[in-house]
C-alpha positions as CSV (number, residue, x, y, z in Angstrom):
1,M,55.8,116.5,114.2
2,T,55.8,113.9,111.4
3,Q,52.8,111.6,111.0
4,R,53.1,108.1,111.1
5,T,52.8,106.4,107.6
6,A,50.2,103.9,106.7
7,P,51.6,100.4,106.2
8,N,51.5,99.2,102.6
9,P,53.7,96.0,101.9
10,W,53.3,95.9,98.1
11,L,54.2,99.7,97.8
12,G,56.9,98.9,100.2
13,L,58.2,96.1,97.8
14,I,58.0,98.1,94.9
15,C,60.1,100.9,96.6
16,G,62.5,97.9,97.6
17,V,62.7,96.7,93.9
18,L,63.1,100.2,92.8
19,A,66.1,100.8,95.2
20,A,67.8,97.6,94.2
21,V,67.4,98.3,90.3
22,G,68.8,102.4,91.3
23,Y,71.8,100.6,93.1
24,S,72.5,98.2,90.5
25,L,72.3,100.8,87.6
26,A,74.4,103.1,89.6
27,N,77.2,100.2,90.0
28,I,77.1,99.7,86.3
29,C,77.7,103.3,85.6
30,L,80.7,103.1,88.3
31,R,82.2,100.2,86.6
32,W,82.2,102.0,83.4
33,L,84.3,104.7,85.3
34,T,87.1,102.6,86.4
35,D,89.9,104.1,84.2
36,L,89.2,107.3,86.1
37,D,90.8,107.9,89.5
38,P,88.3,106.1,92.3
39,I,89.1,109.2,94.7
40,W,87.7,111.2,92.1
41,V,85.0,109.3,91.2
42,S,83.9,109.1,94.8
43,F,83.9,112.8,95.3
44,F,82.0,113.7,92.0
45,K,79.5,111.0,92.9
46,A,78.5,112.6,96.0
47,I,77.6,116.0,94.4
48,P,74.2,115.3,93.1
49,T,73.1,113.9,96.4
50,V,74.1,117.1,98.2
51,V,72.5,118.9,95.8
52,L,69.2,117.2,95.5
53,L,69.0,116.0,99.6
54,A,70.5,119.2,101.3
55,P,67.5,121.4,100.6
56,I,65.2,119.0,101.7
57,A,67.1,118.4,104.9
58,V,67.2,122.5,105.5
59,W,63.4,122.6,105.1
60,Q,62.9,119.8,107.7
61,V,64.8,121.9,110.1
62,R,63.1,125.2,109.4
63,S,59.7,123.7,109.2
64,G,60.1,122.2,112.5
65,R,59.6,118.5,111.4
66,F,62.9,117.9,112.9
67,P,65.0,119.8,115.4
68,M,68.5,121.3,114.9
69,P,70.9,118.4,115.3
70,K,73.1,118.7,118.6
71,A,76.8,119.6,117.7
72,S,78.0,115.9,119.6
73,S,75.6,114.3,116.8
74,I,76.9,116.1,113.8
75,F,80.8,115.3,115.0
76,I,80.0,111.4,115.9
77,L,78.4,111.5,112.1
78,I,81.2,113.5,110.6
79,V,83.7,111.2,112.0
80,A,81.8,107.9,110.6
81,A,81.4,109.6,107.5
82,I,85.0,110.2,106.9
83,I,85.8,106.3,107.4
84,S,83.0,105.6,105.2
85,Q,84.3,107.5,102.6
86,L,87.5,106.6,102.8
87,L,87.5,103.2,103.1
88,G,83.9,102.6,101.9
89,N,83.3,104.6,98.6
90,A,86.6,104.9,97.6
91,M,87.7,101.2,98.4
92,L,84.7,99.9,96.3
93,Q,85.2,101.9,93.5
94,W,88.8,100.7,93.2
95,S,87.7,97.3,93.5
96,F,85.2,97.5,90.6
97,G,88.3,98.1,88.5
98,V,90.2,95.0,90.0
99,V,87.7,92.0,90.8
100,G,84.7,93.8,88.9
101,V,81.0,94.7,89.9
102,A,79.9,91.1,90.0
103,M,82.4,90.0,92.7
104,S,82.2,93.5,94.7
105,V,78.8,94.3,95.5
106,P,78.1,90.8,97.2
107,L,81.2,90.6,99.0
108,C,80.4,94.3,100.5
109,L,76.6,93.6,101.4
110,G,77.7,90.4,103.0
111,T,80.5,91.8,105.0
112,M,78.4,94.7,106.1
113,I,75.7,92.6,107.4
114,V,78.0,89.9,108.9
115,V,80.1,92.7,110.7
116,G,76.9,94.5,111.8
117,V,75.6,91.4,113.5
118,M,79.0,90.8,115.4
119,I,78.7,94.8,116.6
120,S,75.3,94.2,117.6
121,K,75.9,90.8,119.5
122,W,79.4,91.8,121.3
123,L,79.5,95.8,121.4
124,L,75.9,96.3,122.0
125,Q,74.9,93.5,123.9
126,E,72.0,92.6,121.4
127,S,70.6,89.3,121.1
128,L,70.5,87.4,118.2
129,T,67.5,85.3,116.7
130,R,67.5,82.0,115.5
131,W,67.1,83.2,111.6
132,Q,69.8,85.8,112.2
133,S,72.1,83.2,113.7
134,W,71.2,81.0,109.9
135,G,71.6,84.5,108.1
136,T,75.0,85.1,109.3
137,A,76.2,81.8,108.6
138,S,74.7,81.7,105.1
139,L,76.6,84.9,104.7
140,T,79.9,84.0,106.2
141,L,79.9,80.9,103.6
142,A,79.1,83.3,100.7
143,L,82.1,85.6,101.5
144,I,84.4,82.2,101.6
145,I,83.0,80.8,98.3
146,L,83.1,84.5,96.7
147,S,86.8,84.8,97.6
148,L,87.5,81.4,96.0
149,A,86.7,83.1,92.5
150,G,88.8,86.0,93.2
151,R,91.6,85.0,90.9
152,G,89.4,84.3,87.9
153,A,87.3,87.9,88.5
154,V,90.9,89.5,88.8
155,Q,92.2,87.8,85.5
156,S,88.9,89.1,83.8
157,V,89.3,92.6,84.6
158,V,93.0,93.6,84.9
159,E,94.9,93.2,81.5
160,D,98.4,92.5,82.9
161,T,99.2,89.2,84.5
162,S,97.8,89.7,88.5
163,G,100.0,88.1,91.4
164,W,98.6,87.0,94.7
165,L,98.9,90.4,96.1
166,L,96.4,92.1,93.7
167,I,94.2,89.3,94.3
168,G,94.0,89.5,97.9
169,A,93.7,93.3,97.7
170,G,90.8,93.0,95.3
171,I,88.8,90.6,97.7
172,V,89.9,92.7,100.7
173,A,88.8,96.1,99.4
174,P,85.0,95.4,99.1
175,M,85.4,93.8,102.5
176,L,86.8,96.9,104.0
177,A,84.1,98.8,102.5
178,G,81.4,96.6,104.0
179,I,83.0,97.1,107.5
180,S,83.2,100.9,107.1
181,Y,79.6,100.9,106.0
182,A,78.6,98.7,109.0
183,F,80.2,101.0,111.7
184,L,78.3,104.0,109.7
185,S,75.0,101.9,110.4
186,V,75.5,101.3,114.1
187,V,76.6,105.1,114.4
188,I,73.1,106.2,112.5
189,R,71.2,103.7,114.5
190,K,72.4,104.4,117.9
191,G,73.9,107.5,117.7
192,V,71.8,109.7,115.5
193,S,68.5,108.0,114.8
194,G,65.6,109.7,115.7
195,E,67.4,113.1,116.5
196,V,68.7,113.8,112.5
197,S,66.6,113.0,109.4
198,M,67.7,110.6,107.2
199,F,67.9,113.5,104.5
200,M,70.2,115.4,107.0
201,T,72.0,112.0,107.5
202,T,72.8,111.6,103.9
203,S,73.2,115.1,103.0
204,V,76.2,115.2,105.9
205,I,77.7,112.2,104.8
206,C,78.0,113.3,101.3
207,A,79.2,116.6,101.9
208,V,82.0,115.2,104.0
209,G,82.8,113.1,101.2
210,M,83.2,116.2,98.9
211,A,85.2,118.0,101.5
212,I,87.6,115.1,102.2
213,L,87.9,113.4,98.7
214,G,87.7,116.8,96.5
215,P,91.2,117.9,97.9
216,L,92.7,114.1,98.1
217,S,91.3,113.6,94.4
218,L,94.2,116.6,93.7
219,Y,96.8,114.6,95.0
220,T,95.7,111.0,93.9
221,A,94.8,112.2,90.3
222,G,96.2,115.7,89.9
223,L,94.8,118.6,87.6
224,E,96.2,116.7,84.4
225,E,94.4,113.7,84.7
226,I,91.3,115.3,86.2
227,S,91.4,117.5,83.3
228,L,91.2,114.5,80.8
229,T,87.9,113.3,82.0
230,T,85.7,113.6,79.0
231,S,82.1,114.9,78.8
232,S,80.8,111.4,78.5
233,Q,82.3,110.5,81.6
234,Y,80.9,113.8,83.4
235,V,77.3,112.4,82.2
236,V,78.0,109.2,83.8
237,L,79.2,110.4,86.9
238,V,76.2,112.9,87.3
239,I,73.8,109.9,86.6
240,A,75.7,107.8,89.0
241,G,75.0,110.1,91.8
242,L,71.6,110.8,90.8
243,L,71.0,107.1,90.8
244,N,72.4,106.7,94.1
245,A,70.1,109.3,95.5
246,A,67.1,108.2,94.1
247,A,67.8,104.4,95.5
248,F,68.3,105.8,98.9
249,V,65.3,107.3,98.9
250,A,63.2,104.5,97.4
251,L,65.0,102.3,100.5
252,T,64.2,104.7,103.0
253,L,60.3,104.4,101.9
254,S,60.4,101.0,101.4
255,F,61.4,100.6,105.0
256,R,58.9,103.0,105.8
257,Y,56.0,101.2,104.1
258,A,56.5,97.7,104.6
259,P,58.7,95.6,107.1
260,V,62.5,95.5,107.3
261,I,62.0,91.7,105.4
262,I,60.7,93.5,102.7
263,G,62.7,95.9,102.1
264,N,65.9,93.5,102.8
265,A,64.8,91.0,100.4
266,A,63.9,93.1,97.6
267,N,67.3,95.2,98.0
268,S,69.3,92.4,97.5
269,L,68.1,91.8,94.0
270,Q,71.0,94.3,93.4
271,N,73.3,90.9,94.0
272,P,72.0,89.1,91.2
273,L,71.6,92.1,89.0
274,S,75.4,93.4,89.6
275,A,76.4,90.0,88.9
276,L,74.4,89.6,85.7
277,A,75.5,92.9,84.5
278,G,79.3,92.2,85.2
279,V,79.3,89.1,83.3
280,V,77.0,90.3,80.1
281,L,78.2,93.9,80.0
282,F,81.6,93.7,81.0
283,H,82.7,90.1,80.5
284,E,83.8,89.2,83.8
285,A,84.6,86.1,85.3
286,Y,81.5,83.5,85.3
287,S,82.0,80.9,87.7
288,I,79.9,78.4,90.0
289,N,81.5,80.1,93.0
290,L,80.4,83.1,91.9
291,I,76.8,81.9,91.4
292,F,76.6,80.3,94.9
293,G,78.2,83.2,96.6
294,V,75.4,85.3,95.1
295,V,72.6,83.0,95.9
296,L,73.9,82.6,99.5
297,T,74.3,86.3,99.8
298,V,70.8,86.8,99.0
299,L,69.3,83.9,101.1
300,G,71.4,85.5,104.0
301,V,70.1,88.8,103.6
302,V,66.5,87.5,103.5
303,M,67.1,85.4,106.4
304,M,68.4,88.2,108.3
305,G,64.9,89.9,108.1
306,L,62.7,86.6,109.4
307,R,61.4,86.8,112.7
308,D,61.4,84.0,115.2
309,R,57.8,82.9,115.8
310,P,57.1,82.7,119.4
311,R,55.8,79.6,121.4
312,P,52.6,80.9,123.0
313,E,51.8,79.4,126.5
314,P,48.8,77.5,126.8
315,A,47.1,79.5,129.1
316,E,47.7,82.5,126.8
317,E,46.9,80.9,123.1
318,G,42.9,82.1,123.6
319,Q,44.1,86.0,124.4
320,E,46.8,85.8,121.9
321,I,43.9,84.9,119.3
322,K,41.7,87.6,120.5
323,S,44.5,90.2,120.5
324,A,45.6,89.4,117.1
325,V,42.1,89.9,115.7
326,V,42.1,93.2,117.5
327,D,45.5,94.4,115.9
328,D,44.4,93.2,112.5
329,G,41.4,95.4,112.7
330,R,38.9,92.9,112.1
């Protein structure tokens, strides 16, 4: 049996910031690899995660900390993983080479949260709080504003003159990635959460990515193009995979030690960090729409984690104060 972790908001905040930095650095590495086939990059990126986390997942099962997952749970997870690998990782990597990392990351994150809210409300019949409604509105507005910056983003990344079809595809690609990640999150939360450890979940998702994207890359890139991958590019691929795995562990620890609002707020730092990296390192388009879109995305993520303060009944106010003191341990 696992022991309950004592809350530590400051440690949770630090872990959340480390996760944001890790994901941002991983995205920078992936942005440097846009000359390579996106399927091949997504395949290789999954290898370090499996190598690092799969042994931990096996140890958790063998030590009895988590039971062996049911076949039905693994099947559901595999199906969701296939969708997230093809429409998620591969499409997001492709978008890095079309609209850049500064636009792709907030588009993906914003879409993921908005679609997750829609699934929770209309399919899972979960109610929304006032803050979640405001956060959804902020994220939706951010997606619209970011889309307006699409033409400039494409022209700053792609050398050839770009048509509206490429601009539209560059905007839709990270949004498709966000949709696939939203469905994967729902599967994890409603289908396998509590039965399968996060290390096992991530190992299965990345192992599926290796099994699907590896053979597919032989078709999309071919052995000849893959053989042209330089040693320095392999180093960047490994670093990106290691950073992605480390960021996942940091974000998991953040949610374990601190409330979700702290983890989400800290992790949302990857939006301005990615935008800054895209503009400074890769000379991507810098516009007022990009700035407003990133700010609204961060604001929306923060509001999604806030909770409405319930209004106590007059007769219960005294009792509520007493219980608050008891819960606080003083």
